[in-house]
N, C-alpha and C positions, 0 to 999 in steps of 0.2 A: 533662984531666979537668975536668968542669964544676964550677963552684963551687956553693955552696948557693943563692946568689942566682939564678944562671942556671937551676938546677933548679926553683925556685919559679916563675920566669917561664914556664918551659916547661909546667908543670902548669896554670898559670892560663890558658894559651892554649886548653886543651881544655874548659874550663868553659862550659856553654851559657848564653846570655844569659837573664836573667830574663824570663818571659812576662808580657804585659800583661793584666790581668783583662778578661774579655769584658763589654762595655757592655750593660746591661739593655735599652736601646732597640734596639740592634742585634739582640739575641737575639729580642725580640718581633717585630721586622720579619721575621726569618728564619722564625720559626714561622708568622707570618701568610702569608708567601709560600708556604710548603709547604702550608698548609691550602687556600689559593686554588687551587694547582696540583692538589691532590687533588679539590677540588670541580669544577674544570674537566674533569678526567679522568672523574669520575663522571657529569657532565652529558653528556659526549660518548658515554660508554657507553650511558646511558639513551636518548639521541637515536638512536643506531644501533639499539638494541633496538626502539625505537618504530617506526622506519621498516621494520625487518625484519618486525615484526608486521603493519604495514599491508600490506606486500608479500604476506605469506602470506594475509591476509584477502582482498586483491584477487584473488589467484590462485584462492582457494577460491570467491569470488563468481563469477568468470568461469567456473569449472568448473561451478558449480551452474546458472547461467543457461544455459550451453551445453547442459547435460543437460536442463534444462526445455524449451529450444527444440527439442532433438532429440526429446524425448518428445511435445511438442505437434505437431511435424511428422509423427510417426508416428501419433498418435491421430486427427487430423483434427477438424473442427468437428462435434461431436455435438449441438449445440443446434439444428441445422437439418435439415429434409428438403427438398431443392431450395431454393426461395426462402422456405419457410415456417419460421418460427422459434418454437420452444417458448417459452411465456411471453407470446406476442403476444395482443392482445385480439381479440375476436370480429369487430369491425367491420373491422379490418385484414385478417384472414384472408378474410372475406367479399369485401372489395374485391379481393384477390389472385386469388380464384377466379371473380369476376364474379357472385357470388351476392348476395342480400340478407340482412341479419341476421334478418329475419322468417322466413326459410326454415330457420333453426336449430330443430331439434326439442328440446323440453323433455323430459328424461328424469326429472328430479326438480326440484321447486321449493323444497323444504325438506329438511333444515336448510340446505342450500346449493343454489345453482342449478347443475344439471348439464345441459349442452346438447350436441347433436351437429349437425355440419354436414357433409353428404356432397358430395363433388366427384368428377366423372368426367372426368379429363383427356383432352384430345383432341390429336392431332398438330398442330403449329403449321403454319399456311399450307398450301401444296401439297406439303409434304415427304412423301416416300415412306416415311420412317421411321415404324414403328408405335409405339404407346404401350403398354408392358408393364403399366403400372398400370391396372387395370380400375376400381377405386374407391378413393377415399381418404376416410376418416372422421376429422374433426377433433373432438376432445372438449374441452369447456371447463368449468372449475371457477370459478364466480362470474365468468365472462367472460374467464378466462385460459386460453390453450391449454396443456393439460397432457399430451395424448396425441395421437399421429398413427398411424393404422392404415392400412396400404397393402395392399390385396388385388391380387395379380398375376393377369393373365389366364392361364388354364390353357393356352391355345393358344400364347401368347407365351413360356411357360416349358417347353413340351412338349419332352422329350428332354434338358433341362438337368439336370445332376447337382447335388447339394448343394454340392460344391466349386466348380462353375461360378458359382453364385449368391453364395457366400461370397467368392470372388475378386473378383467384380464390385462387391459392396458394400464390400469392404475397400479398393478403390481410392479410395473417398470417406471412409471412417471409420477406416481403419487396420487393423492386424492384429486378427483375431477370436479370441475365446476360445470353445472348443468344450467342451460338457459331457462329462465322462468317462463318465457314465451317462445314459441317456435322462431328459430333464427334461420333465415334463408341466405344462401350464397348464390353467386352468379352461376347460371347453368353452364355445364361443360359443352352440351350439345343442344340443338334446337328442341324445345318441348320437354327437356329434362328439368326436373325440380330437385334441388339439393337442400337438405336440412342439417344444420349443425346440432348434434345430439349431446356432445360434451366437449370440454376444453381442458387442456393442461398447459399452463404457461408460467413464465417468470419474466424478468425484465428484458430478456434478450430473445427468447424462443417461445413458440407456441405450437401445440399440436391440436388439431380439430378432428373429431370423429364425425364423419358425414354419412348420411344415408341418402341414396339416390332413388328417385321414384321409378327410374328405369330398371326393372328387374329386382327392385328392393335390395340393391347391393350396398355394401359398406366401403368407405374409403377413409384412410387415416392420412392427414396432411400435416407435415411439419414445415415451419418457415422460420427464417431469420427475420425478426420483426424490424430490425434496422434497415433492411433492404426492400421491404414491401413498397414503400413510397417511391424510391428510385426506379424500381422495376415497373411500377404502374405508370410513372411518368414516361419511361422509355417506351413502353408499349403504346401509349397514347400518341407520342410523337412519331413513332414508326408508322402507325396507322395513318396519321395526318400526311406524312411524306408519301406513303403508298397511294393514298387517294389523290394527292396532288400530281403524282407522276403517272397515274393510271392511264390517261390518254396516250401519252408518249410510249409507255410500256406496251400498251395494246397495239399501237401502230407498229412498233418494232417487232412484236410477236407475229403480227399478220404478214409483215414483209419477210420475216424469216420463214414462215410457212410457205409463202408463195415462192420464195427462192428454192426451198427444198423440193417443192412440187415440180418446178421447172427443171431442176437438176435431175429429178427422177425421170421426167419425160425425155430429156436430152439423152440420158443413158439408154432408155428403151429405144429411142430413135436410132442410135448408133448400132444397136443390135438388130433391129427389125428392118431398117431400110435396105441393107445389102441383100437380104434374103427375100424381100417382098417381090412377088410376081403377080401381075394382074391376071 
């Protein structure tokens, strides 16, 4: 049987050693190390999120550019008819047609200068291929080409359906939009009816395929959409000024005709008086 002394020794063997108090410097270092690790983890997460966002934006950009390129490829270049570009100046167009700028007809001189230059294309060289465009009229607003009107030869389009013409033009300008209901335009001459059959357009330019009731001929008209309103306003103001000055202009014309008639009689008198014998 163990003695009291042995029992006390046995119990003292199970007593845990006293713990050493944690040094404040060690504690602060441990806290700082934990904070640094948290900051590094947060920075890594932000960096990963940033690169993920960049990847998403790049993918969206590529998709958008691809879509724009596809749309552009489908639309075609609506700023041009053959080698003629809307927005070009009169001298450039005249040089392309072989005409002189002085051949341009003045439609109105105020409040803006409106001019027209007509061109009748001919087949190149000795080619047996015929030219379907009978006449092309270029219209200028203050020297800038804003409208191209192409009248097709009725014999070169004889037998062709509307779909035939639309398909041929769409090969250059892309898919056409067809009016769901008949769309009329202002008649070019008295009694003539014009109907829009198809359109090709973007934000800046538009081409209309038009059929005239006169002879059932076809016309292709290209315009700069941004100049349609200024040109219309200029035409209306020019008409107002012409109507306002009509009486004065007619009086001046009559006086000029009377003066010319008197000058003609005076000249005849000088010739006939000396030789007249009763």
